[in-house]
C-alpha positions as CSV (number, residue, x, y, z in Angstrom):
1,M,-16.7,-17.5,28.1
2,K,-17.7,-19.8,30.9
3,Y,-17.3,-23.6,30.6
4,S,-18.9,-26.4,32.6
5,E,-16.7,-28.2,35.0
6,E,-17.3,-31.4,33.0
7,K,-16.0,-29.9,29.8
8,I,-13.0,-28.4,31.5
9,V,-12.1,-31.7,33.0
10,E,-12.6,-33.6,29.8
11,A,-10.6,-31.1,27.8
12,F,-7.8,-31.2,30.4
13,K,-7.6,-35.0,30.2
14,L,-7.2,-34.8,26.5
15,Y,-4.6,-32.1,26.9
16,T,-2.6,-34.3,29.3
17,V,-2.5,-37.1,26.6
18,L,-1.3,-34.6,24.0
19,A,1.3,-33.2,26.4
20,R,2.5,-36.7,27.3
21,D,2.5,-38.4,23.8
22,G,2.4,-35.4,21.4
23,Y,-0.7,-36.8,19.7
24,A,-4.1,-38.3,20.5
25,D,-6.2,-40.9,18.6
26,V,-9.2,-40.7,16.3
27,V,-11.7,-40.8,19.2
28,S,-10.1,-37.7,20.6
29,L,-10.1,-36.2,17.1
30,Q,-13.8,-36.6,16.9
31,K,-14.3,-34.9,20.2
32,F,-12.1,-32.1,19.1
33,K,-14.1,-31.6,15.9
34,A,-17.5,-32.1,17.3
35,D,-17.4,-30.1,20.6
36,D,-16.8,-26.4,20.3
37,D,-16.1,-26.1,24.0
38,I,-13.5,-28.8,24.2
39,R,-11.8,-27.4,21.0
40,S,-11.7,-23.9,22.4
41,L,-10.3,-25.1,25.8
42,L,-7.6,-27.2,24.1
43,E,-6.6,-24.3,21.9
44,S,-6.4,-22.1,25.0
45,F,-4.3,-24.6,26.9
46,S,-1.9,-25.0,23.9
47,R,-1.4,-21.2,23.6
48,E,-0.3,-21.1,27.2
49,V,2.6,-23.4,26.4
50,E,3.5,-21.6,23.1
51,S,2.1,-24.5,21.0
52,V,-0.7,-25.2,18.5
53,I,-3.0,-28.1,17.9
54,I,-3.1,-29.5,14.4
55,R,-5.3,-32.3,13.1
56,T,-5.1,-34.8,10.3
57,S,-7.7,-37.2,9.2
58,E,-6.9,-39.7,12.0
59,Q,-5.1,-37.8,14.8
60,I,-4.6,-34.5,16.6
61,Y,-1.1,-33.3,17.5
62,L,0.4,-30.8,19.9
63,V,3.1,-28.9,18.1
64,P,5.5,-26.4,19.7
65,K,5.2,-23.0,18.0
66,T,8.3,-21.3,19.4
67,K,11.5,-22.1,21.3
68,L,9.7,-20.9,24.4
69,S,7.5,-24.0,24.4
70,P,8.4,-26.7,26.9
71,F,7.7,-29.2,24.1
72,H,10.3,-27.7,21.8
73,V,13.1,-30.1,20.8
74,S,16.3,-28.4,21.8
75,N,19.6,-28.5,19.9
76,D,21.3,-30.2,22.8
77,W,18.7,-33.0,22.8
78,I,19.2,-33.6,19.1
79,K,23.0,-33.7,19.5
80,R,22.8,-36.2,22.3
81,N,20.3,-38.5,20.6
82,Y,21.1,-38.3,16.9
83,L,24.5,-36.7,16.1
84,R,28.0,-38.0,16.6
85,S,30.1,-37.1,19.6
86,G,31.5,-33.6,19.2
87,A,28.7,-32.4,17.0
88,T,28.3,-28.6,16.9
89,N,25.5,-26.2,16.0
90,G,26.8,-26.4,12.5
91,D,25.6,-30.0,12.3
92,I,22.2,-28.9,13.7
93,Y,21.9,-26.2,11.0
94,L,22.7,-28.8,8.3
95,L,20.1,-31.2,9.8
96,Y,17.4,-28.4,9.6
97,F,18.6,-27.4,6.1
98,S,18.5,-31.0,4.8
99,S,15.0,-31.4,6.3
100,L,13.8,-28.2,4.5
101,I,15.1,-29.5,1.2
102,L,13.3,-32.8,1.8
103,F,10.0,-31.1,2.6
104,G,10.3,-28.7,-0.4
105,A,11.1,-31.6,-2.8
106,F,7.5,-32.8,-2.4
107,Y,6.0,-29.5,-3.6
108,D,6.2,-27.8,-7.0
109,S,6.4,-24.3,-5.4
110,Y,6.8,-23.0,-1.9
111,Q,3.1,-22.1,-1.7
112,S,1.7,-25.4,-3.0
113,Q,-1.3,-26.7,-1.1
114,E,-0.7,-30.4,-1.8
115,P,2.4,-32.6,-2.5
116,T,3.1,-33.2,-6.2
117,R,5.1,-36.4,-5.7
118,Q,4.6,-39.6,-3.7
119,F,8.1,-40.4,-2.5
120,L,11.7,-39.2,-2.5
121,R,14.8,-41.4,-3.0
122,Q,17.8,-40.7,-0.7
123,D,20.2,-40.3,-3.7
124,E,17.9,-37.7,-5.2
125,W,17.6,-35.9,-1.8
126,L,21.4,-35.7,-1.7
127,R,21.5,-34.3,-5.2
128,L,19.0,-31.6,-4.3
129,I,21.0,-30.6,-1.3
130,Q,24.1,-30.5,-3.3
131,A,22.4,-28.2,-5.9
132,R,21.2,-25.8,-3.2
133,I,24.7,-25.8,-1.6
134,E,26.3,-24.9,-5.0
135,Q,23.8,-22.1,-5.5
136,L,24.6,-20.7,-2.1
137,K,28.3,-20.9,-2.8
138,S,27.7,-18.9,-6.0
139,L,26.7,-15.8,-3.9
140,D,29.3,-13.3,-2.9
141,E,30.3,-13.1,0.7
142,E,28.5,-9.9,1.5
143,T,25.2,-11.1,0.0
144,L,25.5,-14.4,1.9
145,K,26.0,-12.5,5.2
146,G,23.0,-10.4,4.4
147,Y,20.9,-13.5,3.9
148,E,22.3,-15.0,7.2
149,K,21.0,-12.0,9.1
150,E,17.7,-11.9,7.3
151,F,16.8,-15.6,7.7
152,S,18.7,-16.4,10.9
153,Y,20.5,-19.3,9.2
154,N,24.3,-19.6,9.2
155,W,24.6,-20.4,5.5
156,S,28.4,-20.2,5.5
157,L,28.6,-22.9,8.3
158,I,26.1,-25.1,6.5
159,I,28.2,-25.0,3.3
160,E,31.4,-25.7,5.3
161,K,29.8,-28.7,7.1
162,W,28.5,-30.2,3.9
163,D,31.8,-29.7,2.1
164,D,33.7,-31.3,4.9
165,M,31.9,-34.6,4.7
166,D,33.6,-37.4,2.9
167,D,32.0,-38.0,-0.5
168,I,34.4,-40.7,-1.7
169,K,32.0,-43.5,-0.9
170,E,28.7,-41.8,-1.8
171,T,28.0,-44.4,-4.5
172,A,27.8,-47.2,-1.9
173,K,24.3,-48.5,-1.4
174,K,24.8,-48.9,2.4
175,Q,26.3,-46.4,4.8
176,T,26.8,-46.8,8.5
177,G,26.5,-44.2,11.2
178,K,30.2,-44.6,11.8
179,T,31.1,-43.2,8.4
180,I,31.2,-39.5,8.2
181,S,29.7,-39.2,4.8
182,R,26.8,-37.4,3.3
183,F,24.8,-40.5,2.9
184,S,25.3,-41.5,6.5
185,F,24.4,-38.0,7.6
186,L,21.2,-38.2,5.7
187,D,20.5,-41.5,7.3
188,T,20.7,-39.6,10.6
189,V,18.4,-36.9,9.4
190,K,15.9,-39.5,8.1
191,R,15.9,-41.3,11.5
192,F,15.2,-38.0,13.3
193,L,12.3,-37.2,10.9
194,I,10.9,-40.7,11.3
195,D,11.1,-40.5,15.1
196,Q,9.3,-37.2,14.9
197,G,6.5,-38.7,12.8
198,L,7.2,-36.6,9.8
199,V,8.3,-39.1,7.2
200,T,7.9,-42.9,6.6
201,E,10.1,-45.3,4.8
202,I,8.2,-47.0,2.0
203,G,11.1,-48.8,0.2
204,D,14.8,-49.2,-0.1
205,G,16.1,-45.6,0.3
206,E,12.6,-44.1,-0.3
207,V,10.6,-41.9,2.1
208,T,7.2,-40.3,2.0
209,L,5.6,-37.5,4.0
210,T,3.2,-38.3,6.8
211,E,-0.2,-36.6,7.2
212,K,1.3,-34.8,10.2
213,A,4.2,-33.4,8.1
214,K,1.8,-32.3,5.3
215,T,-0.4,-30.5,7.8
216,I,2.6,-28.8,9.5
217,I,4.1,-27.8,6.1
218,Q,0.8,-26.3,4.9
219,R,0.1,-24.5,8.1
220,F,3.6,-23.2,8.9
221,F,6.2,-23.7,6.2
222,M,4.0,-22.3,3.5
223,E,3.1,-19.2,5.5
224,I,5.5,-16.2,5.4
225,E,4.3,-15.2,8.8
226,Y,5.9,-18.3,10.3
227,N,8.7,-19.3,7.9
228,K,10.1,-15.8,7.3
229,G,10.2,-16.6,3.6
230,I,12.7,-19.4,4.0
231,F,11.1,-21.7,1.4
232,E,10.7,-18.8,-1.0
233,F,14.4,-18.0,-0.6
234,I,15.7,-21.6,-1.0
235,Y,13.5,-22.2,-4.1
236,S,14.0,-18.8,-5.7
237,F,17.2,-20.2,-7.1
238,E,15.2,-22.8,-9.0
239,R,12.8,-20.2,-10.5
240,A,15.8,-18.1,-11.6
241,E,17.4,-20.9,-13.5
């Protein structure tokens, strides 16, 4: 399909905003929705950088689709900006795992279309993670290794990292980043998710999903094609209970 020079320039200007900021405002959203040429061009541009464009009611976002995307957040970047000195890939795995548990907590099944709760308290988030860790620990070593290969998650290392954290002071209302505890680790994960525009704090120890997060979850985490069944696996424990 041939596009006019005007449409190409307009679409590229919008793409540069997305590439720079990761999102564009409601005016850009209206252009994206109303103009087939601009929408088609933007989607083509995004495919070239292994990304996709998603839209909410107020904004559009450029989201990396694979690790090949230049917009993908690398493990090293997360370590430098969020995790303590000496952090390993095990800390990264636990951060991703904790994020998945948080996302899943807002839905009543791994294929839900809409959240079934408004917010999640940090103490409940911790309990949900602990429950999933205990369920993983209940599997025999051979089964666990099989799941590690199937889902590309190092479940054994996730269990080890979680168990190694100090839980003596878990009842404390405030935790600092200097304390190696489960609460302080979840504070770090929460800060990462807030900075990525995926959750918002709405009260003392309470977070809610953003429209960006809901759209990403519906489009990717709920689709077997993208998530390799990771949500189904994690929450199959719950259905079996």
